[in-house]
N, C-alpha and C positions, 0 to 999 in steps of 0.2 A: 683958434677955437678955444672957448672958455666954458667950463662947466661949473655951475653954482651948486654947492652942497649946503643944505640947511640943517643945523643941529637941533634936535628936539630939546635937548637938555639946556642948552645955553641960548638957542634961538639965534645963533650966529651963522653966518655963511662964510664959506671959504672958496677961494678960487684955486683950481688945480691946473697945473700946466698941461697943455694939450700933448706935449711930448710924452708924458707918462702914460696918458690914455692910449696913445698910439702904440707904445711899447706893450701895453697889456693886450691890446687887440692882436698885435702881431704874435704875441706869445700864445694866445688862444688858438689862432690860426695854425701856428706851427704844431701845436699839440694835436689839432684835428688832422692835419696833413700826415703827421707821424703815425697816428693811430690808423689812418687810412692805408698808409704804406705797409704797416704791419699786417693789416687784414689782407692786403693784396698778396704779400709774401706767403701768408698761410694758405690762401686760396690757390696760389701758383704751385706751392709745394704739394697740396692735395691733388691738383691736376697732374703734376709730374708723376706722383705715386700711382695714380690710376693709369697713366700712359705707360709707365714702366711695367706694371702688372699685365696690361694688355699685350705689350711687346713680348714679355716672357712667355705668356700663354701661346702666342703665335709661334714663337721659336720652338716651344715644346711640341706643338702640333706638327710643325715642319719636320722636326727631327723624327717624330713618330712615323710620319708618312715615309720619310726616306729610309728608315729602318725596315718598314714593311716592304718597300720596293726592293731593298737589298735582300731580304729573305726570299722574296719571290724570284729574283734573279738567281740566287743561290740554288733554290729548288729546281728551277728550269735548267741550270747548268748541270746539276747532279743528274737530272733525268736524261739530258743529252749525252753526258759521259757514260751513263749506264747503257743507253741505247747503242752508242758507238762500241762499247766494250762487248756487248752481246753480238753486234754485227761482225766485229773483228774475230770473235771466238767462232762464229759460224763459218767465216771464210777460212780460218785456220783449220777447222775440222774438215772442210771440203778439200783444202789443199792436202791434208793428211790422207784423205781418201784417194785423191789423185795420185799421190806418191805410192800408196799401197797398190793401186790399180796398175800403175806403171811398172812396179816391181813384178807384179803377177804377169803382165804382158811380156816382160823380159824372160821370165821362166817359160811361159807358154810358147813364145816364139823362138826359144833356145838361142837368145842373143848373148853376146859377151857381156857379163855383168860389169866389167870394167869400162865398157863403152857407155852404159847408161847407169850411173850411180845416183839413185834418188835420195841417198842419205846426205849428200853434200850439195851446196848451192851450185848452180851452173857457172862455168867459167866464162867470164866476160872481160873485155879490156878495150883499149884504143888510146890514141894520142889525145892529150889535153890541149885543145885548141883555145888560144887566148881570145877572149872576147866572145866566146860562144854562148855565154850566159848573160850578156848585156841586156838583150831584149827579152829575156825569159820571164814569163809571168807565171808564178806558181799557181796551179789550179786549186780549187776549193777542196778541202779534205773530204767532204761527202761525195764530191764528183769523182775523186780518185777511188773511193771505195766502190761506188757504183760501176765505174769502168772495170775495176778489178773483178767485181762479181760477174759482169758480162763475159769477161775473158775466161773466168773459171767455168761458167756455164758452157761456153764453146768448147773448152778443152775436155770437159766431162763428156759432152756429147760425142766428140771425136774419139775419145778413148773407149767409150761404151761401144761405139760401132766397131772399132778395131778389136776390142775384146770379143765381141760377138763373132766377127769373122775368124779370128784366131781360135776361138772356142769351137766354132763349127769345123775348122780345119783339124783341130786336135781330136774332136769326136770322130771325124771321118778317119783319121789315122788310127785311132784306138779301135774302131769297129772294123777296120780293114783286116780281113781274114788272111793271115800269112804265117808260115812256119809250121813246125811239127808239134803235135800235142803231147810230146814227151820230152824229158830232159836227156835221157839216155835210152838207147834201144836201136832196133833195126826194123826195116820194113819186111814183113813176112808174107804179105798178100796184097795184090793190087786191086784197083777198081775195075769192074767189068765181069765178063764171063770167066769162070774158073771151075776146076773140079772140086765138087763139094767134099770136104774131108770126112763127112759122116756117111753119105750115100755113094760116093764115088762117081756121081753123075755130074754133067755140066750144069752149072747153076749160076745165076746172076748174083754178083757181090756189089752192094751199094756203097761200100766204103773202102778204106785202106786199113790194113792191120799193121800195128807196130808191136813187136814182141819185146819183152824186157824182163827185168827182175821183178819177182812178185813183191808187191807193195811199193814199187817205185812211183814217183809222182806223175799224175796226168794233169796237164796245164791247158788253160784256155788259149786258143789261137787268136782271140780278139775279145775286146770288151763287150759286155752285153748283160742281159737279164736271164737268170735261170728260170726256165719255164717247166722243166721236169727234172725231178731228182728222186728216183726210186726204181723198183723192179719192173721189168717189162719182158714179156715172152720173147725168147730167143736172144735178147740183148743182155739178160742178167740185170745187174745194177747199172742203170743208165742215167747220164746227165745230159740234158739238152739246154742249149743257150741260144737265146734270140739276140741277133746283132742289129736288127732293124733293116728296113728296106727289103723285107722278105727273106733275109738270110738267117739260117740257123745252122748250128753244128751239134753233132752228137758224139758222145764218148761212152762206149759200152764195155761190158764185161768187167766192171770195176769191182775191186775187192771191198772198198769202203768209200762212201760218198762223204765229201767234206763241206758241201754247200746245201742250201735249201731253196725251195721254190720262192721266187721273188727277190733273191739276193742279186745285187749288182756286182758283177765280177770285172776285174781288170784284165788286160792282156797279160798273159804269163802267170796268172793266179792259179794256185793249186786247186783243182776241182775234186779230185778223187785219188785213190791209190789203185795201181794196176793189179788186176786179178784175173780169174778165169771163171766167173759166174756166167750162167746162161749156157748157150750153145757154143761151147769153147773147148779147145783141145789143150790149152795151156795159158799161162799168164801173158796177156797182151791187151791192147786197147783197140777197139774197132772205131775208126774215126770217119764220120760222114759230114759232108757239106751239102745243104739243101737251099734251094731258092724257090719260094712260094710252094713248098711241099715236095718239089721234085729234086731227086738226087743229082748232084754234079760230081765230076771227077775231082777229088780232093788234091790230086797231084799238082794241078796248076796253082792252087792256093798254097800248097806246102813249099813249092820251089820259088814262088815269086817274092820279091823284096818287099819289106814293110813300107807303107806309105810314109812319105816325109812330111 
């Protein structure tokens, strides 16, 4: 290939070798290709930058979501632990109540305290059998608490029934009229017909008289409620105690009364001091036992053993 170049100045033409032209063309093409490559690199770097930024934002969002889930799990765990703590505290309180109730029943039933000691864990034991735990599957914690709560409910109901029965038995024993209404003294007059000390005639005597030292204690022969405490004609200063089921006892001719109406008195409690008020010839206590308002012979109550 030949190219003719015409000079304006000299009007001459020259022939230039085709090799040089080809080299020039190749050089231009190389420059174009190199510029295109640089543009591609710039564009690629811009695309990578955009991709890296999008990836970073995605990772940040993922981490934020995971942190939020972690906080929710932590809050849920704290709530569950708090609920379990409250449940365990309730069970412990109920167990404490059962222990206290058991100790009370030991006292009420008059059992040997060494036989039932609620202050120490129950004694257990047994041989350790090899392989006994191979197939054992531990139950869920909440299931164990639920089962324990049911067992505590059952024990509480049983102990409540037992306490009620023993309480009724104790009440019956406490309200069981037995014994003398004095600590020291002697029987000076029996129940029934006798010679009246004032008129000398045969008269009916509703009680038994116990003579003693002036001011000595007069005690209740059974537990009950004071229904009368004051002066009454013929009796002088009188104390009357209701023991339930229609039974009442009377303590007359007192020097001084130590209780008031409405007081709950125990068996053996001091009610008054012995004196000679009312229709009396000397310091003594006139003791009566009545059932539904009718007088009974106190002798069978005085001489009978206390209820067990």
